[in-house]
C-alpha positions in Angstrom: 25.3 -13.9 11.2 25.1 -10.1 11.4 28.0 -9.6 8.9 26.1 -11.9 6.5 23.0 -9.8 6.8 25.0 -6.6 6.3 26.8 -8.0 3.3 23.4 -8.8 1.6 22.0 -5.4 2.4 25.1 -3.5 1.3 25.6 -5.5 -2.0 21.9 -5.9 -2.9 22.5 -9.5 -3.8 20.0 -12.3 -3.5 20.2 -14.4 -0.3 21.4 -17.4 -2.4 24.5 -15.4 -3.4 25.7 -15.0 0.2 29.4 -16.1 0.5 29.9 -19.4 2.4 32.0 -17.7 5.0 28.9 -16.1 6.4 27.1 -19.4 6.9 24.1 -21.1 5.2 22.1 -18.5 3.3 18.8 -20.0 4.5 19.8 -19.7 8.1 21.0 -16.1 7.7 17.8 -15.0 5.8 15.4 -16.7 8.2 17.2 -15.0 11.1 16.9 -11.6 9.3 13.2 -12.0 8.7 12.5 -13.3 12.2 14.3 -10.3 13.7 12.3 -8.0 11.3 9.0 -9.5 12.5 10.0 -9.1 16.1 10.8 -5.4 15.4 14.5 -5.7 16.3 15.7 -3.6 13.4 13.4 -0.8 14.3 14.5 -0.9 17.9 18.2 -0.9 16.8 17.6 2.2 14.6 15.7 4.0 17.4 18.5 3.2 19.9 21.3 4.4 17.5 19.3 7.6 16.8 18.8 8.2 20.5 22.5 7.8 21.3 23.5 10.0 18.3 21.0 12.7 19.3 22.2 12.6 22.9 25.8 13.0 21.7 24.8 15.9 19.4 25.7 14.0 16.3 22.3 14.2 14.6 21.2 17.1 12.4 17.4 17.1 12.4 17.4 19.8 9.8 18.9 17.5 7.2 16.4 15.3 5.3 16.7 12.4 3.0 14.3 11.7 0.1 13.7 8.1 -0.6 12.8 7.2 -4.2 9.8 5.1 -2.9 7.9 8.3 -2.3 8.5 9.8 -5.7 5.6 9.3 -8.2 6.3 8.6 -11.8 4.5 10.2 -14.7 1.7 8.1 -16.1 3.7 7.6 -19.3 6.5 6.0 -17.3 4.0 3.4 -16.0 3.4 1.9 -19.5 0.5 4.0 -20.7 -0.3 3.3 -24.3 1.2 5.7 -26.8 0.6 6.3 -30.5 -2.3 6.1 -32.9 -4.7 4.3 -30.5 -4.6 7.3 -28.1 -5.2 9.8 -30.9 -8.2 7.7 -32.2 -9.8 7.7 -28.7 -9.3 11.5 -28.4 -10.8 12.1 -31.9 -13.8 9.8 -31.1 -14.4 11.7 -27.9 -14.3 15.0 -29.6 -16.9 13.9 -32.2 -19.3 12.4 -29.6 -19.2 15.3 -27.2 -22.1 17.7 -27.4 -21.3 21.1 -28.7 -22.3 24.2 -26.7 -24.4 26.8 -28.4 
């Protein structure tokens, strides 16, 4: 069961692509999600970190940046480009009051 979960997480495959040697993919996925809801994975991580820290194997000065916290520029999010944007800017420039 655990090897099946680790295989999915390591490969990034869909649950349905789990090799048969790990068992029924529905059983493995439901067990994973049930353990997640119970907080088992967070407990395991905390325990491993605790043991590693106690053994002096953790370097707390080293940090990892996950791409989920990196914001993309607005143009990367599908913002409109081209003539429509220029027309809006031109229209705004014409309609704005001019200072004296």
